[in-house]
C-alpha positions as CSV (number, residue, x, y, z in Angstrom):
1,M,10.5,-11.2,-17.5
2,V,13.2,-8.8,-18.6
3,S,16.2,-10.8,-19.8
4,K,19.5,-10.7,-17.9
5,E,21.2,-9.1,-21.0
6,W,18.7,-6.3,-21.1
7,A,19.0,-5.7,-17.4
8,V,22.8,-5.3,-17.8
9,E,22.4,-2.9,-20.8
10,I,20.0,-0.7,-18.7
11,V,22.5,-0.5,-15.9
12,E,25.5,0.1,-18.3
13,R,23.6,3.0,-19.9
14,H,23.0,4.4,-16.4
15,V,26.5,4.2,-15.1
16,S,28.1,5.4,-18.4
17,G,27.0,8.9,-17.4
18,W,29.1,8.6,-14.2
19,E,32.4,8.9,-16.0
20,V,31.8,12.6,-16.4
21,H,32.1,13.1,-12.7
22,G,33.9,9.9,-11.6
23,P,35.5,6.7,-12.7
24,D,34.4,4.4,-15.4
25,M,32.1,1.8,-13.9
26,V,31.7,-1.9,-15.0
27,I,29.3,-4.6,-14.1
28,I,30.8,-7.1,-11.8
29,K,27.9,-9.4,-10.8
30,V,24.3,-10.0,-11.9
31,S,21.9,-12.1,-9.8
32,P,18.3,-13.1,-10.3
33,H,15.9,-11.8,-7.7
34,R,12.3,-12.4,-7.1
35,L,11.6,-8.7,-8.2
36,G,14.0,-8.7,-11.2
37,W,17.8,-8.6,-11.6
38,V,20.2,-7.3,-9.0
39,V,23.2,-5.8,-10.8
40,H,26.4,-4.8,-9.0
41,S,29.0,-2.4,-10.4
42,Q,32.5,-1.2,-9.4
43,S,35.2,1.1,-10.7
44,E,37.1,-0.4,-13.6
45,R,40.3,1.1,-12.1
46,Y,39.8,-0.7,-8.8
47,L,39.3,-4.0,-10.6
48,R,42.6,-3.5,-12.4
49,S,44.6,-2.2,-9.4
50,G,43.0,-3.9,-6.4
51,E,43.8,-0.7,-4.5
52,I,41.1,0.3,-2.1
53,T,41.7,4.0,-2.9
54,D,40.4,3.2,-6.4
55,A,37.2,1.6,-5.3
56,V,33.8,3.3,-5.4
57,V,32.4,2.7,-2.0
58,G,29.0,3.5,-0.5
59,H,26.8,2.8,-3.5
60,G,24.6,-0.2,-3.5
61,P,23.5,-2.5,-6.3
62,F,20.9,-1.7,-8.8
63,L,17.6,-3.6,-9.3
64,V,16.1,-3.9,-12.7
65,D,12.4,-4.6,-12.4
66,A,11.4,-7.9,-14.0
67,V,8.1,-6.6,-15.2
68,D,8.8,-3.3,-16.9
69,G,12.6,-2.9,-16.8
70,S,12.5,0.2,-14.6
71,L,15.8,0.9,-12.8
72,H,16.1,1.3,-9.0
73,G,18.9,2.0,-6.7
74,L,19.3,-0.1,-3.6
75,H,21.1,1.1,-0.4
76,A,24.4,-0.5,0.2
77,T,23.1,-2.1,3.4
78,A,19.8,-3.4,2.0
79,D,19.1,-7.0,2.8
80,L,18.5,-8.4,-0.6
81,E,16.7,-11.5,0.5
82,Q,14.7,-10.7,3.6
83,G,14.5,-6.9,3.7
84,E,11.2,-5.3,4.6
85,W,11.5,-3.2,1.5
86,I,10.7,-6.3,-0.6
87,A,7.1,-6.3,0.8
88,E,6.7,-2.6,0.1
89,Y,8.1,-2.7,-3.4
90,P,5.1,-4.2,-5.2
91,E,2.9,-1.4,-3.8
92,Q,5.3,1.5,-4.3
93,V,6.6,0.5,-7.7
94,R,3.9,-1.6,-9.3
95,G,0.8,-0.2,-7.6
96,I,-0.3,-3.6,-6.2
97,E,-2.2,-3.2,-3.0
98,R,-0.3,-4.5,0.0
99,H,-1.8,-6.9,2.5
100,D,-3.8,-4.9,5.0
101,P,-3.7,-6.7,8.4
102,L,-6.6,-4.7,9.8
103,R,-8.7,-5.9,6.9
104,T,-8.7,-9.5,8.1
105,R,-10.0,-8.5,11.6
106,I,-12.6,-6.2,10.1
107,I,-14.0,-9.0,7.9
108,E,-14.2,-11.3,10.9
109,L,-16.2,-8.8,12.9
110,T,-18.5,-7.7,10.1
111,D,-19.2,-11.4,9.2
112,R,-20.3,-12.0,12.7
113,G,-22.6,-9.0,12.7
114,R,-20.4,-6.8,14.9
115,R,-20.2,-3.8,12.6
116,F,-20.0,-1.3,15.6
117,D,-17.0,-3.2,17.0
118,A,-15.4,-3.1,13.5
119,L,-15.9,0.6,13.4
120,R,-14.4,1.0,16.8
121,L,-11.4,-1.2,15.8
122,A,-10.9,0.8,12.6
123,R,-10.8,4.1,14.6
124,A,-8.5,2.7,17.3
125,S,-6.1,1.2,14.7
126,A,-6.1,4.2,12.4
127,P,-6.6,7.3,14.5
128,D,-6.2,9.6,11.5
129,L,-9.4,8.3,10.0
130,S,-12.5,10.5,10.6
131,P,-15.6,8.8,11.7
132,Q,-17.0,8.9,8.1
133,E,-13.7,7.5,6.7
134,A,-13.7,4.7,9.2
135,R,-17.3,3.9,8.2
136,D,-16.4,4.0,4.4
137,Y,-13.4,1.7,5.1
138,V,-15.5,-0.8,7.1
139,E,-18.3,-0.8,4.4
140,A,-15.7,-1.4,1.6
141,V,-14.0,-4.2,3.5
142,A,-17.4,-5.8,4.5
143,A,-18.3,-5.7,0.7
144,R,-14.9,-7.3,-0.1
145,M,-13.8,-4.2,-2.0
146,S,-10.5,-2.4,-1.9
147,A,-10.1,0.4,0.6
148,P,-11.0,3.8,-1.0
149,E,-8.0,5.5,-2.4
150,H,-8.2,8.5,-0.1
151,I,-8.2,6.3,3.0
152,R,-5.2,4.1,2.2
153,P,-2.5,6.5,3.4
154,H,-4.2,6.6,6.9
155,L,-4.2,2.8,7.4
156,P,-1.6,1.2,9.7
157,R,1.5,-0.1,8.0
158,T,4.8,-1.4,9.1
159,R,7.5,0.7,7.4
160,T,11.2,0.1,7.1
161,G,12.0,3.3,8.8
162,R,14.5,4.2,6.2
163,R,14.5,4.3,2.5
164,V,16.5,1.5,0.9
165,C,15.1,1.5,-2.6
166,W,14.5,4.4,-5.0
167,R,13.4,4.8,-8.6
168,L,16.1,5.9,-11.1
169,S,14.2,5.5,-14.3
170,G,10.7,4.7,-15.6
171,P,9.9,1.6,-17.7
172,N,12.6,0.3,-20.1
173,P,10.7,-2.3,-22.1
174,E,13.0,-4.8,-23.8
175,P,13.1,-4.3,-27.6
176,G,11.1,-6.9,-29.4
177,T,8.8,-7.7,-26.5
178,Y,5.1,-7.2,-26.6
179,T,3.7,-4.5,-24.5
180,P,-0.1,-4.1,-24.4
181,H,-1.5,-0.6,-25.0
182,G,-4.1,1.1,-23.1
């Protein structure tokens, strides 16, 4: 896991560029999160004066990924503990396949020899799938394989409806840590 100190340094490097267009920013709070470190910042001037006119408002905290140190911005209104974005994060950022609720039902049907019903369910649940794509999906699921890459975007998903997390940098490996090559 990326250390707290390294997470703070990543964010400090990022906000140091803000002083060209705005106030000097300082780190005010760092909290562990299941995905990494949540780092909050605020204007140094506000912290000295306490005047609301000196505060930087509207920006949310930063998330430093625990695995690779990549930096992400979080919307100011993001629910840090229960937000739906947390379930989407491993897929969007780390490339980990998300749970597919349709998959469970397809497996149940194919295991009982009801392949035609599985195809019908796939087409009804993911109307953007062509008949061939539905067949490819059902065959892959029945074989306990991942859904083919070209089919994944057409599968049903629950989305947050608004973007609350976005990438600000690529990986920032901590100096002195081992990173496998290849």
